[in-house]
Each structure stands twice: as structure tokens, then as C-alpha cells.
C-alpha positions in Angstrom: 68.2 55.7 -84.4 67.7 52.3 -86.0 71.5 51.8 -86.1 71.8 52.7 -82.4 69.0 50.1 -81.6 70.9 47.4 -83.5 74.1 48.2 -81.7 72.4 47.8 -78.3 70.6 44.6 -79.4 73.7 42.9 -80.9 76.8 44.4 -79.2 79.0 41.3 -79.8 78.4 41.7 -83.6 79.3 45.4 -83.7 82.4 44.7 -81.6 83.7 42.6 -84.4 83.0 45.0 -87.3 84.1 48.1 -85.2 87.6 47.3 -84.1 89.0 48.9 -80.9 91.4 51.8 -81.3 94.8 50.5 -82.2 97.9 51.6 -80.2 99.7 54.3 -82.2 103.5 54.2 -83.0 105.4 57.2 -84.2 107.6 57.0 -87.3 110.0 59.8 -87.5 110.8 61.1 -91.1 111.9 64.0 -93.1 113.1 64.7 -96.7 115.7 62.1 -97.7 114.4 59.5 -95.3 115.4 56.1 -96.6 112.5 54.3 -98.4 113.1 50.7 -97.3 114.1 51.8 -93.8 110.7 53.4 -93.5 108.1 51.4 -95.5 109.0 47.9 -94.1 108.4 49.1 -90.5 105.3 51.1 -91.6 103.5 48.0 -93.0 104.8 45.6 -90.3 103.2 47.8 -87.7 99.8 47.7 -89.5 100.2 43.9 -89.9 100.8 43.6 -86.2 97.7 45.5 -85.2 99.3 49.0 -84.6 98.6 52.4 -86.1 101.7 53.9 -87.6 101.7 57.7 -87.4 104.2 59.5 -89.6 105.7 62.6 -87.9 107.9 65.2 -89.4 108.9 68.9 -89.0 105.7 69.9 -90.9 102.4 68.1 -91.8 103.0 67.6 -95.6 104.4 65.1 -98.1 108.1 64.2 -97.9 110.5 62.8 -100.5 112.2 59.6 -99.6 115.4 58.2 -101.1 117.0 54.8 -101.8 120.5 54.2 -100.5 122.8 51.4 -101.6 126.5 50.9 -102.2 127.0 50.0 -105.8 129.5 47.3 -106.8 132.9 49.0 -107.2 131.8 52.0 -105.1 133.1 52.8 -101.6 130.4 55.2 -100.6 126.6 55.1 -100.7 124.8 56.1 -103.9 121.4 57.8 -103.6 118.4 57.5 -105.8 115.0 59.2 -105.5 112.4 56.9 -103.8 108.7 57.1 -103.0 107.1 59.9 -101.1 105.3 59.7 -97.8 102.7 61.9 -96.1 103.4 63.1 -92.6 100.2 63.1 -90.5 101.5 65.3 -87.8 104.2 67.9 -87.1 106.6 67.4 -84.3 105.3 70.5 -82.5 101.9 68.9 -82.2 102.9 65.5 -81.0 101.8 64.5 -77.5 104.2 61.6 -76.9 102.2 60.1 -74.1 99.5 59.2 -76.7 101.9 56.8 -78.4 103.0 53.2 -77.6 106.5 53.6 -79.1 108.7 55.4 -81.6 110.7 54.4 -84.6 113.6 56.5 -85.9 114.1 55.8 -89.6 117.4 56.2 -91.5 118.6 58.0 -94.6 120.0 61.5 -94.6 117.0 63.0 -92.8 118.2 62.4 -89.2 121.3 64.6 -89.7 119.0 67.5 -90.3 116.2 66.6 -88.0 118.3 66.1 -84.9 118.4 69.8 -84.0 114.6 70.1 -83.9 113.7 71.0 -80.3 110.3 69.4 -80.5 111.7 66.1 -81.8 114.3 66.2 -79.0 111.4 66.6 -76.5 109.6 63.6 -78.0 112.7 61.5 -78.0 113.6 62.2 -74.4 110.0 61.4 -73.3 110.2 57.8 -74.7 113.5 57.0 -73.1 112.4 58.5 -69.8 109.1 56.6 -69.9 110.9 53.4 -70.9 108.6 52.9 -73.8 109.6 50.8 -76.8 112.1 52.6 -79.1 113.6 51.4 -82.4 116.3 52.8 -84.6 117.9 51.8 -87.9 120.9 53.2 -89.8 121.3 57.0 -89.4 118.3 57.1 -87.1 120.8 56.8 -84.2 121.7 60.4 -84.7 118.5 61.6 -83.1 118.6 59.8 -79.8 122.4 60.5 -79.7 121.8 64.2 -80.1 119.0 64.0 -77.5 121.5 62.7 -74.9 119.7 59.3 -74.6 122.4 56.8 -75.6 125.0 57.0 -72.9 125.8 53.5 -71.8 123.4 52.0 -74.3 124.3 49.2 -76.7 123.2 50.0 -80.3 123.6 48.8 -83.9 123.9 51.4 -86.6 125.5 51.8 -90.0 129.3 51.8 -89.5 129.6 55.5 -90.7 127.5 56.5 -87.7 129.6 54.7 -85.1 131.4 57.9 -84.2 128.1 59.8 -83.7 127.0 57.0 -81.2 130.3 56.6 -79.4 131.0 60.4 -79.0 127.6 60.6 -77.2 128.5 57.7 -74.8 126.8 54.8 -76.7 128.3 51.4 -77.3 128.5 50.4 -81.0 127.6 46.8 -81.7 128.0 45.4 -85.3 125.1 43.0 -85.3 121.8 42.8 -87.2 119.7 43.1 -84.1 120.6 44.7 -80.7 118.2 44.8 -77.8 119.1 46.9 -74.8 116.1 47.2 -72.5 113.4 49.2 -74.3 115.8 50.0 -77.1 116.0 47.9 -80.4 118.3 48.8 -83.2 119.6 47.5 -86.6 122.4 48.6 -88.9 120.7 49.1 -92.2 117.5 48.0 -94.1 119.3 44.7 -94.8 118.6 44.0 -91.1 114.9 44.7 -91.3 114.0 41.1 -90.9 116.1 40.7 -87.8 115.6 43.7 -85.6 112.0 44.9 -86.3 110.4 41.7 -85.0 112.2 42.4 -81.6 110.6 45.8 -81.6 107.2 44.4 -82.3 107.6 41.9 -79.4 108.4 44.8 -77.0 105.2 46.6 -78.2 103.2 43.5 -77.8 104.5 42.9 -74.3 103.6 46.4 -73.3 100.1 46.0 -74.6 99.4 42.4 -73.9 
């Protein structure tokens, strides 16, 4: 009761120490999601005043990986990375509760893209024209959802076919913005494309 009286007497003080609810942004992951693709956006969202919500097929901990092409190699080598906790399962996501969605890369999208609940979530964000971001293999999810036709996107070169066969336009640049859609090729582009996604979120919630 005393705490309630203080809140009523000094509302401006408690407005400072009790921050307003932050807009939530979905981060789509699964086992073998790429670590740097995922964690850089996760912490940038927090820094920007958003609440990242990790979503996956089930609510549990997932194993991320590290991808890089070693000198002398022509294909990507994979190492075990950190783990990440999914806060919500795809089936429980109400996409209208979220300000935007980010599709991380790694091998996970190849396996996630047939999940009907994830396809439902993906189609909602494109239909609602809310901010969407994708990096590396993340493109495989909106491509499978039928959301990339006529859209310009960056992705890792090995996913160019996945994008183009679904009607998208491949652009080999570190940051591609096409309306509500922002994309980068790999985590090496994190410092280029993710700021553009943050600006879209800010514009929608300014």
C-alpha cells in the first residue's frame, strides 16, 4: 500500500525507473543457426531499445554454429558455437504482437522452412508491411513462404538459386533495402545492413 501511495505521489519518478514495455522483435532460429548472424542482431536490438524474442520450433535451448571459409578451402567449414534459449515456439507466436522479424542464417533455415507455423508468421509480416530482415541462408524462409517475388535481396552466393527460383532478385551488396525488407549476405555485412533494419523499426515506432 505504501508503494502504491508513492507511485501516485511521484508518478514522474516511477516513470523513469519503470520503463515502458519495449516493442518486441522476433529472431528466428533452430539448431545450427549461425552464431554471429544471430548474436550481433540480438544485442543490437537491446541496445536500440527493443526486446528480442527468440522463436524456434520448440521452446528449448538450441545449438548454434560458426561458419567460415578457411584459407585454401572452397566450401564453408563449421564449428560448434554458443547455445541460445528459444523463448517461444512457432506455434505459439501471435505475429501481430511483434514490431518486426529477423531471419538468421546458418544451416537452420534449410530445415525450418517447411514449418507451417513459421510460414504463417513469415507471410503475416510481409502482408502487414512490417520491418523484415534476413542474412545469409535466412532468405530460404521467406523464399519458401512465397514472399520474395519481385523483391531485391542480398544473400550468400550459394543461396542465389533459392532466391531466384522463387522470383526474387539477387543483389551482391552488403546492404539491400527493398521497402520493408532489409538483407545482407553474411555476418561480415552485419555492420552494414542491420542499422538499416533498426531505422525501419524506429520509423515505425517513432
